[in-house]
C-alpha positions as a Python dict, from the first residue, in 0.01 Angstrom:
ca = {
    (1, 'M'): (0, 0, 0),
    (2, 'T'): (-76, 373, 30),
    (3, 'R'): (87, 703, 110),
    (4, 'R'): (-155, 819, 374),
    (5, 'T'): (-324, 694, 685),
    (6, 'L'): (-666, 596, 557),
    (7, 'I'): (-978, 559, 762),
    (8, 'G'): (-1335, 450, 727),
    (9, 'G'): (-1649, 423, 932),
    (10, 'A'): (-1779, 707, 1147),
    (11, 'S'): (-1460, 913, 1125),
    (12, 'A'): (-1449, 906, 745),
    (13, 'L'): (-1685, 1198, 688),
    (14, 'A'): (-1503, 1439, 916),
    (15, 'A'): (-1168, 1347, 764),
    (16, 'A'): (-1312, 1391, 415),
    (17, 'G'): (-1414, 1749, 492),
    (18, 'F'): (-1780, 1700, 590),
    (19, 'T'): (-1942, 2002, 749),
    (20, 'A'): (-2266, 1954, 940),
    (21, 'V'): (-2528, 2210, 839),
    (22, 'P'): (-2821, 2281, 1074),
    (23, 'A'): (-3157, 2169, 945),
    (24, 'Y'): (-3404, 2429, 823),
    (25, 'A'): (-3579, 2597, 1114),
    (26, 'G'): (-3802, 2855, 942),
    (27, 'G'): (-4142, 2850, 779),
    (28, 'T'): (-4380, 2817, 1072),
    (29, 'G'): (-4707, 2642, 1008),
    (30, 'H'): (-4571, 2384, 765),
    (31, 'G'): (-4468, 2114, 1012),
    (32, 'R'): (-4126, 1962, 1060),
    (33, 'S'): (-3863, 1978, 792),
    (34, 'V'): (-3713, 1665, 639),
    (35, 'R'): (-3365, 1655, 492),
    (36, 'L'): (-3312, 1458, 173),
    (37, 'S'): (-2945, 1402, 88),
    (38, 'V'): (-2829, 1339, -266),
    (39, 'M'): (-2477, 1213, -334),
    (40, 'G'): (-2315, 1256, -672),
    (41, 'T'): (-2012, 1159, -879),
    (42, 'T'): (-1911, 1255, -1231),
    (43, 'D'): (-1643, 1196, -1493),
    (44, 'L'): (-1530, 870, -1339),
    (45, 'H'): (-1362, 781, -1670),
    (46, 'G'): (-1308, 413, -1601),
    (47, 'N'): (-1147, 453, -1259),
    (48, 'V'): (-1227, 183, -1006),
    (49, 'F'): (-895, 159, -822),
    (50, 'N'): (-655, 424, -697),
    (51, 'W'): (-412, 318, -966),
    (52, 'D'): (-224, 483, -1252),
    (53, 'Y'): (-196, 219, -1523),
    (54, 'F'): (40, 437, -1726),
    (55, 'K'): (289, 460, -1437),
    (56, 'N'): (214, 114, -1295),
    (57, 'A'): (186, 269, -951),
    (58, 'E'): (-65, 407, -705),
    (59, 'Y'): (-219, 725, -839),
    (60, 'D'): (-78, 1053, -714),
    (61, 'D'): (-77, 1414, -827),
    (62, 'S'): (50, 1746, -692),
    (63, 'A'): (-258, 1781, -470),
    (64, 'H'): (-229, 1418, -351),
    (65, 'N'): (-575, 1331, -477),
    (66, 'D'): (-694, 972, -477),
    (67, 'I'): (-924, 828, -742),
    (68, 'G'): (-1167, 550, -812),
    (69, 'L'): (-1502, 402, -722),
    (70, 'A'): (-1355, 178, -453),
    (71, 'K'): (-1283, 487, -242),
    (72, 'I'): (-1609, 657, -340),
    (73, 'S'): (-1786, 347, -207),
    (74, 'T'): (-1632, 403, 137),
    (75, 'L'): (-1757, 764, 141),
    (76, 'V'): (-2103, 660, 23),
    (77, 'T'): (-2125, 400, 299),
    (78, 'A'): (-2020, 658, 557),
    (79, 'V'): (-2290, 901, 441),
    (80, 'R'): (-2554, 628, 441),
    (81, 'D'): (-2453, 511, 788),
    (82, 'R'): (-2469, 863, 927),
    (83, 'I'): (-2815, 923, 783),
    (84, 'A'): (-2940, 578, 887),
    (85, 'A'): (-2849, 662, 1247),
    (86, 'D'): (-3136, 912, 1236),
    (87, 'R'): (-3435, 684, 1204),
    (88, 'H'): (-3653, 978, 1096),
    (89, 'A'): (-3436, 1067, 796),
    (90, 'P'): (-3510, 939, 444),
    (91, 'R'): (-3244, 732, 274),
    (92, 'P'): (-3007, 929, 52),
    (93, 'L'): (-2989, 899, -326),
    (94, 'L'): (-2675, 841, -534),
    (95, 'L'): (-2637, 982, -887),
    (96, 'D'): (-2371, 1019, -1154),
    (97, 'A'): (-2336, 1286, -1423),
    (98, 'G'): (-2163, 1088, -1697),
    (99, 'D'): (-1836, 994, -1870),
    (100, 'T'): (-1808, 653, -1713),
    (101, 'I'): (-1680, 391, -1958),
    (102, 'Q'): (-1377, 560, -2119),
    (103, 'G'): (-1051, 697, -1990),
    (104, 'T'): (-827, 424, -1846),
    (105, 'P'): (-666, 107, -1981),
    (106, 'L'): (-919, -78, -1762),
    (107, 'A'): (-1204, 77, -1959),
    (108, 'Y'): (-1024, 34, -2291),
    (109, 'Y'): (-949, -333, -2227),
    (110, 'F'): (-1314, -422, -2175),
    (111, 'A'): (-1420, -219, -2477),
    (112, 'K'): (-1158, -334, -2727),
    (113, 'I'): (-945, -625, -2606),
    (114, 'E'): (-1209, -829, -2423),
    (115, 'P'): (-1522, -631, -2506),
    (116, 'I'): (-1826, -661, -2283),
    (117, 'T'): (-2031, -748, -2591),
    (118, 'G'): (-1876, -1093, -2550),
    (119, 'G'): (-2045, -1140, -2213),
    (120, 'H'): (-1808, -995, -1951),
    (121, 'I'): (-1967, -739, -1723),
    (122, 'H'): (-1806, -397, -1749),
    (123, 'P'): (-1601, -318, -1436),
    (124, 'M'): (-1775, 17, -1403),
    (125, 'A'): (-2117, -147, -1421),
    (126, 'A'): (-2015, -406, -1164),
    (127, 'A'): (-1877, -143, -926),
    (128, 'M'): (-2168, 100, -962),
    (129, 'N'): (-2420, -180, -915),
    (130, 'R'): (-2238, -293, -603),
    (131, 'I'): (-2234, 57, -459),
    (132, 'G'): (-2601, 105, -539),
    (133, 'Y'): (-2649, 401, -771),
    (134, 'D'): (-3003, 524, -829),
    (135, 'A'): (-2947, 683, -1173),
    (136, 'A'): (-2678, 817, -1403),
    (137, 'A'): (-2669, 1058, -1695),
    (138, 'L'): (-2499, 988, -2024),
    (139, 'G'): (-2166, 1159, -2082),
    (140, 'N'): (-2017, 1237, -2422),
    (141, 'H'): (-1746, 972, -2378),
    (142, 'E'): (-2011, 703, -2338),
    (143, 'F'): (-2035, 706, -2719),
    (144, 'N'): (-1663, 661, -2793),
    (145, 'Y'): (-1685, 286, -2849),
    (146, 'G'): (-2005, 286, -3049),
    (147, 'I'): (-2370, 248, -2968),
    (148, 'E'): (-2366, -134, -2952),
    (149, 'L'): (-2120, -139, -2663),
    (150, 'L'): (-2302, 147, -2490),
    (151, 'R'): (-2630, -44, -2512),
    (152, 'K'): (-2463, -350, -2362),
    (153, 'F'): (-2331, -138, -2076),
    (154, 'Q'): (-2677, 9, -2029),
    (155, 'R'): (-2831, -340, -2001),
    (156, 'Q'): (-2573, -439, -1740),
    (157, 'L'): (-2671, -155, -1507),
    (158, 'R'): (-2924, -205, -1231),
    (159, 'F'): (-3025, 160, -1254),
    (160, 'P'): (-3138, 381, -1544),
    (161, 'L'): (-2896, 557, -1779),
    (162, 'L'): (-3067, 887, -1857),
    (163, 'G'): (-3045, 1125, -2152),
    (164, 'A'): (-3347, 1340, -2230),
    (165, 'N'): (-3172, 1517, -2516),
    (166, 'A'): (-3027, 1202, -2677),
    (167, 'Q'): (-3284, 1155, -2950),
    (168, 'D'): (-3359, 911, -3230),
    (169, 'W'): (-3225, 1056, -3555),
    (170, 'T'): (-3553, 1008, -3744),
    (171, 'T'): (-3831, 1040, -3490),
    (172, 'G'): (-3676, 1282, -3242),
    (173, 'L'): (-3803, 1063, -2959),
    (174, 'P'): (-3577, 995, -2659),
    (175, 'A'): (-3334, 712, -2732),
    (176, 'F'): (-3265, 669, -2359),
    (177, 'P'): (-3496, 721, -2060),
    (178, 'P'): (-3530, 1097, -2008),
    (179, 'Y'): (-3601, 1071, -1635),
    (180, 'V'): (-3685, 840, -1350),
    (181, 'L'): (-3910, 887, -1049),
    (182, 'K'): (-3777, 765, -713),
    (183, 'R'): (-4015, 742, -420),
    (184, 'V'): (-3825, 795, -98),
    (185, 'H'): (-3986, 670, 224),
    (186, 'V'): (-4019, 919, 511),
    (187, 'P'): (-4107, 760, 846),
    (188, 'G'): (-4453, 875, 953),
    (189, 'E'): (-4498, 1096, 645),
    (190, 'K'): (-4601, 1084, 283),
    (191, 'P'): (-4315, 959, 60),
    (192, 'I'): (-4106, 1212, -132),
    (193, 'T'): (-4129, 1164, -506),
    (194, 'V'): (-3797, 1266, -660),
    (195, 'G'): (-3774, 1324, -1033),
    (196, 'I'): (-3423, 1272, -1170),
    (197, 'L'): (-3372, 1420, -1517),
    (198, 'G'): (-3065, 1329, -1719),
    (199, 'L'): (-2914, 1558, -1985),
    (200, 'T'): (-2600, 1505, -2189),
    (201, 'N'): (-2370, 1718, -2400),
    (202, 'P'): (-2478, 1829, -2749),
    (203, 'G'): (-2112, 1819, -2853),
    (204, 'I'): (-2147, 1442, -2900),
    (205, 'A'): (-2281, 1524, -3246),
    (206, 'I'): (-1938, 1666, -3328),
    (207, 'W'): (-1700, 1460, -3115),
    (208, 'D'): (-1848, 1120, -3200),
    (209, 'K'): (-1999, 1200, -3536),
    (210, 'A'): (-1878, 870, -3685),
    (211, 'N'): (-2066, 673, -3418),
    (212, 'V'): (-2390, 870, -3396),
    (213, 'E'): (-2458, 1030, -3735),
    (214, 'N'): (-2784, 906, -3888),
    (215, 'K'): (-2858, 725, -3562),
    (216, 'L'): (-2882, 979, -3281),
    (217, 'K'): (-2908, 1355, -3255),
    (218, 'F'): (-2863, 1575, -2951),
    (219, 'G'): (-3084, 1870, -2870),
    (220, 'G'): (-2991, 2164, -2652),
    (221, 'I'): (-2976, 2106, -2279),
    (222, 'V'): (-3184, 2411, -2191),
    (223, 'E'): (-3425, 2358, -2478),
    (224, 'L'): (-3502, 1995, -2387),
    (225, 'A'): (-3513, 2069, -2014),
    (226, 'K'): (-3792, 2320, -2084),
    (227, 'V'): (-3984, 2031, -2239),
    (228, 'W'): (-3910, 1764, -1982),
    (229, 'V'): (-3910, 1940, -1644),
    (230, 'P'): (-4285, 2017, -1665),
    (231, 'R'): (-4346, 1655, -1765),
    (232, 'V'): (-4149, 1529, -1468),
    (233, 'R'): (-4350, 1754, -1238),
    (234, 'K'): (-4677, 1644, -1401),
    (235, 'A'): (-4574, 1280, -1350),
    (236, 'G'): (-4580, 1347, -976),
    (237, 'A'): (-4233, 1470, -881),
    (238, 'D'): (-4224, 1676, -561),
    (239, 'I'): (-3869, 1783, -636),
    (240, 'V'): (-3657, 1766, -952),
    (241, 'I'): (-3285, 1699, -964),
    (242, 'A'): (-3101, 1736, -1294),
    (243, 'S'): (-2791, 1528, -1358),
    (244, 'V'): (-2622, 1717, -1638),
    (245, 'H'): (-2306, 1640, -1834),
    (246, 'S'): (-2229, 2004, -1904),
    (247, 'G'): (-2003, 2248, -1722),
    (248, 'M'): (-2120, 2535, -1505),
    (249, 'D'): (-2034, 2847, -1700),
    (250, 'L'): (-2148, 2927, -2051),
    (251, 'S'): (-1884, 2836, -2312),
    (252, 'S'): (-1829, 2602, -2607),
    (253, 'S'): (-1502, 2451, -2725),
    (254, 'Y'): (-1667, 2406, -3064),
    (255, 'G'): (-1756, 2775, -3099),
    (256, 'D'): (-2065, 2822, -3315),
    (257, 'A'): (-2035, 2485, -3490),
    (258, 'L'): (-2354, 2382, -3307),
    (259, 'P'): (-2654, 2598, -3214),
    (260, 'Y'): (-2639, 2466, -2857),
    (261, 'P'): (-2369, 2552, -2600),
    (262, 'E'): (-2139, 2291, -2452),
    (263, 'N'): (-2134, 2423, -2093),
    (264, 'T'): (-2468, 2547, -1976),
    (265, 'S'): (-2558, 2420, -1627),
    (266, 'V'): (-2590, 2764, -1467),
    (267, 'L'): (-2798, 2887, -1761),
    (268, 'L'): (-3018, 2582, -1714),
    (269, 'A'): (-3072, 2663, -1347),
    (270, 'E'): (-3142, 3028, -1423),
    (271, 'T'): (-3386, 2982, -1709),
    (272, 'V'): (-3578, 2656, -1657),
    (273, 'P'): (-3818, 2678, -1362),
    (274, 'G'): (-3892, 2369, -1158),
    (275, 'I'): (-3539, 2238, -1099),
    (276, 'D'): (-3426, 2218, -736),
    (277, 'A'): (-3069, 2092, -772),
    (278, 'V'): (-2815, 2019, -1045),
    (279, 'L'): (-2534, 1762, -1033),
    (280, 'V'): (-2282, 1904, -1280),
    (281, 'G'): (-2027, 1716, -1490),
    (282, 'H'): (-1799, 1743, -1793),
    (283, 'A'): (-1570, 2031, -1695),
    (284, 'H'): (-1355, 1836, -1444),
    (285, 'L'): (-1381, 2112, -1186),
    (286, 'E'): (-1432, 2108, -810),
    (287, 'I'): (-1725, 2334, -725),
    (288, 'P'): (-1868, 2239, -386),
    (289, 'E'): (-2166, 2472, -403),
    (290, 'R'): (-2312, 2734, -629),
    (291, 'L'): (-2651, 2891, -563),
    (292, 'V'): (-2841, 3036, -857),
    (293, 'T'): (-3178, 3210, -859),
    (294, 'N'): (-3419, 3105, -1130),
    (295, 'K'): (-3528, 3414, -1320),
    (296, 'T'): (-3884, 3293, -1369),
    (297, 'S'): (-3977, 3136, -1037),
    (298, 'G'): (-3746, 3331, -807),
    (299, 'E'): (-3652, 3001, -641),
    (300, 'Q'): (-3292, 2913, -559),
    (301, 'V'): (-3121, 2619, -726),
    (302, 'V'): (-2813, 2451, -580),
    (303, 'L'): (-2539, 2317, -811),
    (304, 'S'): (-2236, 2104, -728),
    (305, 'E'): (-1955, 1952, -935),
    (306, 'P'): (-1732, 1685, -772),
    (307, 'L'): (-1413, 1724, -977),
    (308, 'K'): (-1333, 1400, -1170),
    (309, 'W'): (-1223, 1034, -1156),
    (310, 'G'): (-1380, 973, -814),
    (311, 'M'): (-1163, 1232, -640),
    (312, 'R'): (-1468, 1389, -476),
    (313, 'L'): (-1823, 1301, -380),
    (314, 'S'): (-2083, 1577, -395),
    (315, 'L'): (-2328, 1586, -107),
    (316, 'I'): (-2639, 1792, -172),
    (317, 'D'): (-2877, 1848, 120),
    (318, 'L'): (-3234, 1953, 45),
    (319, 'D'): (-3454, 2048, 339),
    (320, 'L'): (-3822, 1990, 258),
    (321, 'Q'): (-4155, 2075, 416),
    (322, 'K'): (-4508, 1991, 308),
    (323, 'V'): (-4687, 2284, 150),
    (324, 'R'): (-5051, 2222, 61),
    (325, 'G'): (-4989, 1850, 88),
    (326, 'R'): (-4680, 1843, -139),
    (327, 'W'): (-4315, 1834, -43),
    (328, 'K'): (-4129, 2153, -126),
    (329, 'V'): (-3764, 2249, -93),
    (330, 'V'): (-3727, 2525, 163),
    (331, 'S'): (-3349, 2524, 204),
    (332, 'R'): (-3057, 2382, 13),
    (333, 'H'): (-2685, 2332, 62),
    (334, 'S'): (-2405, 2129, -93),
    (335, 'Q'): (-2042, 2037, -31),
    (336, 'V'): (-1786, 1790, -160),
    (337, 'L'): (-1608, 1513, 28),
    (338, 'N'): (-1247, 1423, -48),
    (339, 'A'): (-1171, 1059, -128),
    (340, 'N'): (-803, 1082, -37),
    (341, 'T'): (-863, 1032, 336),
    (342, 'V'): (-1049, 702, 318),
    (343, 'G'): (-958, 347, 235),
    (344, 'A'): (-1089, 148, -58),
    (345, 'D'): (-1405, -53, 3),
    (346, 'P'): (-1278, -415, 27),
    (347, 'R'): (-1601, -542, -127),
    (348, 'V'): (-1543, -343, -446),
    (349, 'V'): (-1175, -439, -448),
    (350, 'E'): (-1256, -810, -415),
    (351, 'L'): (-1523, -786, -685),
    (352, 'L'): (-1288, -641, -947),
    (353, 'Q'): (-938, -744, -842),
    (354, 'K'): (-911, -1007, -1117),
    (355, 'D'): (-1014, -756, -1384),
    (356, 'H'): (-757, -512, -1251),
    (357, 'E'): (-478, -769, -1247),
    (358, 'K'): (-563, -880, -1601),
    (359, 'V'): (-530, -522, -1727),
    (360, 'V'): (-209, -457, -1532),
    (361, 'S'): (-58, -765, -1695),
    (362, 'Y'): (-176, -651, -2038),
    (363, 'V'): (-42, -296, -2019),
    (364, 'N'): (294, -409, -1882),
    (365, 'S'): (358, -661, -2156),
    (366, 'K'): (673, -584, -2357),
    (367, 'I'): (619, -509, -2725),
    (368, 'G'): (961, -379, -2833),
    (369, 'T'): (1256, -156, -2751),
    (370, 'C'): (1353, 208, -2803),
    (371, 'T'): (1704, 333, -2879),
    (372, 'E'): (1658, 665, -2693),
    (373, 'A'): (1408, 794, -2440),
    (374, 'M'): (1121, 1006, -2571),
    (375, 'S'): (951, 1246, -2327),
    (376, 'A'): (647, 1468, -2379),
    (377, 'A'): (733, 1694, -2083),
    (378, 'T'): (835, 1990, -2301),
    (379, 'A'): (612, 1914, -2601),
    (380, 'P'): (388, 2219, -2548),
    (381, 'W'): (674, 2462, -2612),
    (382, 'E'): (938, 2282, -2817),
    (383, 'D'): (974, 2016, -3083),
    (384, 'T'): (999, 1670, -2925),
    (385, 'A'): (1054, 1322, -3061),
    (386, 'A'): (751, 1205, -2863),
    (387, 'L'): (507, 1415, -3065),
    (388, 'D'): (703, 1352, -3384),
    (389, 'F'): (644, 980, -3319),
    (390, 'V'): (266, 1031, -3299),
    (391, 'N'): (266, 1235, -3618),
    (392, 'F'): (484, 984, -3801),
    (393, 'I'): (252, 695, -3710),
    (394, 'Q'): (-53, 887, -3831),
    (395, 'A'): (106, 1006, -4154),
    (396, 'D'): (259, 666, -4227),
    (397, 'A'): (-76, 485, -4192),
    (398, 'V'): (-249, 737, -4420),
    (399, 'S'): (32, 731, -4680),
    (400, 'K'): (15, 353, -4709),
    (401, 'A'): (-362, 360, -4740),
    (402, 'L'): (-353, 619, -5019),
    (403, 'V'): (-139, 408, -5251),
    (404, 'G'): (-328, 370, -5577),
    (405, 'T'): (-562, 663, -5508),
    (406, 'P'): (-566, 1010, -5672),
    (407, 'Q'): (-412, 1152, -5352),
    (408, 'E'): (-109, 919, -5357),
    (409, 'S'): (124, 1187, -5497),
    (410, 'L'): (27, 1459, -5247),
    (411, 'P'): (257, 1536, -4952),
    (412, 'V'): (118, 1402, -4624),
    (413, 'L'): (113, 1604, -4303),
    (414, 'A'): (-12, 1499, -3960),
    (415, 'I'): (-152, 1679, -3658),
    (416, 'A'): (-93, 1587, -3291),
    (417, 'A'): (-145, 1752, -2953),
    (418, 'P'): (59, 1713, -2630),
    (419, 'F'): (-213, 1524, -2445),
    (420, 'N'): (-3, 1411, -2151),
    (421, 'R'): (307, 1602, -2038),
    (422, 'A'): (391, 1317, -1800),
    (423, 'A'): (420, 1065, -2083),
    (424, 'A'): (757, 912, -2168),
    (425, 'I'): (876, 616, -2369),
    (426, 'P'): (1198, 493, -2207),
    (427, 'A'): (1519, 379, -2366),
    (428, 'G'): (1529, 2, -2367),
    (429, 'D'): (1223, -216, -2321),
    (430, 'V'): (890, -63, -2423),
    (431, 'S'): (553, -182, -2292),
    (432, 'I'): (198, -119, -2403),
    (433, 'R'): (152, 124, -2115),
    (434, 'D'): (453, 330, -2227),
    (435, 'V'): (297, 383, -2568),
    (436, 'A'): (-59, 424, -2435),
    (437, 'G'): (58, 693, -2194),
    (438, 'L'): (165, 904, -2491),
    (439, 'Y'): (-182, 883, -2647),
    (440, 'I'): (-440, 868, -2369),
    (441, 'F'): (-754, 924, -2578),
    (442, 'D'): (-939, 662, -2783),
    (443, 'N'): (-933, 869, -3101),
    (444, 'T'): (-951, 721, -3448),
    (445, 'L'): (-756, 834, -3754),
    (446, 'L'): (-889, 1026, -4051),
    (447, 'A'): (-727, 1227, -4329),
    (448, 'V'): (-847, 1529, -4523),
    (449, 'T'): (-711, 1746, -4802),
    (450, 'M'): (-618, 2104, -4719),
    (451, 'T'): (-445, 2388, -4900),
    (452, 'G'): (-130, 2562, -4784),
    (453, 'A'): (-338, 2866, -4687),
    (454, 'Q'): (-567, 2646, -4479),
    (455, 'V'): (-273, 2476, -4307),
    (456, 'K'): (-134, 2818, -4217),
    (457, 'A'): (-473, 2932, -4083),
    (458, 'Y'): (-492, 2612, -3879),
    (459, 'L'): (-150, 2680, -3726),
    (460, 'E'): (-247, 3042, -3652),
    (461, 'F'): (-554, 2919, -3465),
    (462, 'S'): (-344, 2666, -3273),
    (463, 'A'): (-92, 2938, -3179),
    (464, 'A'): (-363, 3114, -2975),
    (465, 'Y'): (-259, 2862, -2710),
    (466, 'Y'): (33, 3091, -2625),
    (467, 'K'): (18, 3405, -2414),
    (468, 'Q'): (156, 3719, -2573),
    (469, 'V'): (503, 3784, -2428),
    (470, 'T'): (813, 3971, -2538),
    (471, 'G'): (1178, 3905, -2467),
    (472, 'A'): (1401, 3602, -2493),
    (473, 'G'): (1324, 3466, -2147),
    (474, 'P'): (1377, 3225, -1988),
    (475, 'F'): (1004, 3211, -1907),
    (476, 'P'): (833, 2961, -1679),
    (477, 'S'): (596, 2758, -1895),
    (478, 'D'): (286, 2890, -1721),
    (479, 'Q'): (375, 3241, -1836),
    (480, 'V'): (373, 3124, -2198),
    (481, 'T'): (127, 2837, -2247),
    (482, 'N'): (-244, 2773, -2188),
    (483, 'A'): (-364, 3125, -2278),
    (484, 'P'): (-728, 3203, -2198),
    (485, 'T'): (-956, 3258, -2497),
    (486, 'S'): (-1323, 3335, -2549),
    (487, 'T'): (-1400, 2963, -2578),
    (488, 'A'): (-1159, 2860, -2303),
    (489, 'P'): (-1174, 3141, -2046),
    (490, 'G'): (-995, 2925, -1789),
    (491, 'G'): (-702, 2868, -2023),
    (492, 'T'): (-656, 2667, -2343),
    (493, 'P'): (-598, 2301, -2251),
    (494, 'D'): (-294, 2120, -2389),
    (495, 'Y'): (-518, 1895, -2598),
    (496, 'N'): (-632, 2199, -2794),
    (497, 'Y'): (-280, 2288, -2905),
    (498, 'D'): (-169, 2113, -3223),
    (499, 'V'): (172, 2057, -3380),
    (500, 'V'): (176, 1986, -3755),
    (501, 'G'): (451, 1775, -3912),
    (502, 'G'): (540, 1600, -4234),
    (503, 'R'): (604, 1232, -4303),
    (504, 'T'): (901, 1181, -4532),
    (505, 'K'): (992, 1550, -4552),
    (506, 'P'): (982, 1807, -4273),
    (507, 'L'): (736, 2091, -4223),
    (508, 'T'): (907, 2391, -4063),
    (509, 'Y'): (763, 2705, -3908),
    (510, 'K'): (814, 2958, -3630),
    (511, 'I'): (559, 3094, -3384),
    (512, 'D'): (621, 3457, -3287),
    (513, 'I'): (432, 3500, -2961),
    (514, 'A'): (518, 3867, -2930),
    (515, 'K'): (268, 3919, -3212),
    (516, 'A'): (-109, 3923, -3185),
    (517, 'V'): (-313, 3607, -3228),
    (518, 'G'): (-369, 3544, -3597),
    (519, 'A'): (-35, 3686, -3711),
    (520, 'R'): (216, 3456, -3541),
    (521, 'I'): (317, 3192, -3796),
    (522, 'T'): (629, 3278, -3995),
    (523, 'D'): (868, 3094, -4229),
    (524, 'L'): (620, 2814, -4307),
    (525, 'S'): (800, 2574, -4540),
    (526, 'Y'): (774, 2216, -4660),
    (527, 'D'): (1097, 2037, -4752),
    (528, 'G'): (1280, 2370, -4741),
    (529, 'V'): (1045, 2548, -4983),
    (530, 'A'): (794, 2812, -4873),
    (531, 'V'): (441, 2670, -4863),
    (532, 'A'): (224, 2817, -5138),
    (533, 'A'): (-130, 2924, -5058),
    (534, 'D'): (-276, 2687, -5317),
    (535, 'Q'): (-45, 2394, -5246),
    (536, 'Q'): (-237, 2072, -5177),
    (537, 'F'): (-170, 1850, -4875),
    (538, 'V'): (-323, 1539, -4727),
    (539, 'V'): (-352, 1597, -4352),
    (540, 'A'): (-382, 1308, -4103),
    (541, 'V'): (-596, 1408, -3804),
    (542, 'N'): (-789, 1245, -3522),
    (543, 'N'): (-1167, 1210, -3530),
    (544, 'Y'): (-1216, 1455, -3242),
    (545, 'R'): (-1045, 1734, -3431),
    (546, 'Q'): (-1188, 1647, -3773),
    (547, 'S'): (-1540, 1644, -3635),
    (548, 'G'): (-1499, 1996, -3499),
    (549, 'G'): (-1353, 1944, -3151),
    (550, 'G'): (-1167, 2259, -3055),
    (551, 'N'): (-1333, 2453, -3339),
    (552, 'F'): (-1016, 2459, -3551),
    (553, 'P'): (-1067, 2612, -3896),
    (554, 'H'): (-1119, 2421, -4223),
    (555, 'V'): (-1050, 2070, -4095),
    (556, 'S'): (-1414, 1976, -4029),
    (557, 'T'): (-1529, 2087, -4376),
    (558, 'A'): (-1228, 1961, -4572),
    (559, 'P'): (-1278, 1660, -4805),
    (560, 'V'): (-1217, 1331, -4621),
    (561, 'V'): (-988, 1090, -4808),
    (562, 'Y'): (-925, 833, -4532),
    (563, 'N'): (-1149, 702, -4253),
    (564, 'R'): (-1104, 340, -4154),
    (565, 'Q'): (-1207, 378, -3786),
    (566, 'V'): (-865, 263, -3663),
    (567, 'E'): (-756, 389, -3322),
    (568, 'I'): (-436, 593, -3329),
    (569, 'R'): (-307, 446, -3005),
    (570, 'Q'): (-347, 96, -3145),
    (571, 'L'): (-158, 198, -3459),
    (572, 'M'): (129, 310, -3235),
    (573, 'I'): (125, -15, -3039),
    (574, 'D'): (110, -217, -3363),
    (575, 'Y'): (404, -23, -3509),
    (576, 'V'): (629, -87, -3210),
    (577, 'T'): (525, -452, -3202),
    (578, 'A'): (596, -496, -3575),
    (579, 'T'): (928, -310, -3590),
    (580, 'G'): (1062, -443, -3261),
    (581, 'S'): (1309, -158, -3217),
    (582, 'V'): (1218, 210, -3241),
    (583, 'D'): (1465, 487, -3327),
    (584, 'P'): (1333, 837, -3239),
    (585, 'N'): (1567, 995, -3492),
    (586, 'T'): (1355, 852, -3773),
    (587, 'F'): (1051, 1055, -3665),
    (588, 'H'): (1188, 1407, -3705),
    (589, 'T'): (923, 1535, -3943),
    (590, 'V'): (871, 1887, -3811),
    (591, 'D'): (1096, 2170, -3703),
    (592, 'W'): (913, 2445, -3520),
    (593, 'S'): (1019, 2695, -3255),
    (594, 'L'): (890, 2981, -3043),
    (595, 'T'): (1022, 3331, -3106),
    (596, 'S'): (961, 3682, -2979),
    (597, 'N'): (995, 3945, -3250),
    (598, 'G'): (1206, 3697, -3442),
    (599, 'T'): (1438, 3608, -3151),
    (600, 'P'): (1425, 3251, -3017),
    (601, 'I'): (1291, 3229, -2662),
    (602, 'T'): (1363, 2988, -2380),
    (603, 'V'): (1086, 2822, -2179),
    (604, 'T'): (1142, 2624, -1862),
    (605, 'S'): (911, 2365, -1710),
}
C-alpha cells in the first residue's frame, strides 16, 4: 500500500523529526513555567488521503512527501499522547491557516458534482471534526465555490472559521468570527486564556471578485490586526495566536492593484504588538521557525509555516509563567513534523473511504478517446498541443456565445498557463482525470476586448517569466524559466506565465530572451499579418487573471463581453464527452518560440 515503512504511536514523533526542547528555566520569582503546545496545518487543499487523483496512484514527489489529513491525524495523536503523559502539562491546541475546501477532485466533487448544499458533509469538515481542530482561518480558496457553499461548510464544522478582515460589504462588520477564546486547563493553576485571531488574504477581492463583490470586502491584515488584537486582549486573552492566510515575506502577486499586501505575516509580527505566535499559510513554504521582534513592544514573536497539503505539521511551543497574576510567554520555539514517516489514521480512513472511492470512480470514468498523446511537460518553453487544447476550448466557447452580438465579427484569442507540467492526455481512452490534470484550478471563463497594442503589452509582461540568457543552448529549463521578479522574488510560478493563441486562425510571435524584459516580443502576427496597435480582439481568459491575479496589464480593466460563470475544466470535459474523439492537430492555434538575439534556442527538461 505504501512506499515506506510507516509507524505510529510513541515512535512517530522521533521519526517525523521531532526535537525535544528544554523547558524555560529562567525568570526567578515567577514560579514554574508551563508549556503550551500549538499544532498547525495550512493549505490542505482538499487532501484527506495520500492519493493523487490525477495519476490514480499514491501521491509521490521528488522529495517523497506524503499528504493528507489522515496522516496529519496520526501526528496529532502522537503529540497529544506525548503531552498527556505529563499530567502537569496543558492540552495542546490544533489550528489551521486556510485553503481547505479546494484543490483536489475530492473537494471539487463535493462542491460541484454532489455539492454539500444537498446535505452531504464535506470530507474536509468530517476529517477535521474527527481530528479535533480548535479553530481555522479562512483562506482565499474558501471562496472559489461561492459564499453559499462556504457557509454550509462553516455550519458543518465543530470549531469556528475565523476571518477578522472578511467584512460585510455595506456595514464593514466582520462577516465571520474574528477570534475565539480558548480556556486551557492547567493542573493546580489558573487556566490559560488563549485568544486565536484569524486573518485572511485581501487578494480575495481580486481573485474571487465574481463571488464576493457587493457582498464582502477584505481589509488589510496588519490594519485589522491593529484593531482586533487589543480587543482580544481586553476580552481576557493571556496570549494571542494569529492564524494568518498570508505568506511570510512582504510581496504581492497583484502589485499595487490593492492597497494591502498579499504576503505580510512578518510585517504583522513586527508592527502589531500583543501577538505571541503566528501560524502562517498561503505561500506553500516550509518554514519551521522564524523569530521576529516586535518594534513596539520589544517582545519576540514566533512564526511557523507547515508547507502544504498536510505534508507537515507545525508544532509551536510557548513557555509561560504567571506575571502579576497573568500568564505571559517567556520563551518560544517551533518546528515542523514530517507526515511521510507515519501511517494514516485508520479512523479517518474508515470515515471517508466511501467518499474517496466514489471520487476515484468518477475521475476514472471514460469520456472519449484521443488520437495522439498530449503532454504539458515542455509547455513552459515550447508550443504544445496540450496548451493549444485549453486555448481552443476557451476560444470556442466564447466564439459560440458571441454569435449575434456586436463582437461576433472580431477575432477571438485565448490565454492559458502551464499549470501542471506533469499533466498528459494519453493516446487512446481519455478519462475525466486525464482532462482535469491539465487544468487543476477551478477557474471560470470570461472574455474581454483588447487592442493589438494591449495584447503585445500583455505578452511582454508574461515574458518576464524567462531569465535573460544568450546563446542557442541547449539550456536546462531551470536556467531559462521561472525568473525572479519584484513581485515574485522566489521565482515566477508557472501559473503566472501565459501563452496566447487564436481560435480559427493562428497567433504567432517570438520571445527573444536575450533582450531586457519589456522588449522581448517580436514578429507578432495574426493569420500571417502583423498585428496592428489598434486592431480589436476578443480575448478569452480565466477569472483569476481577469480579476487581476498576477497583475497582468490591461486585462482587469478591459471591457467584459462574456461571463457566464462556467468552469473551464468542465468545458474541457464536456467537449471531450460530446465529440467522443479528440484530434490534437485541430488545436494548433498559436505558433510561438524562444529565441536569443533572433536565433532559436533549445531548452531541455
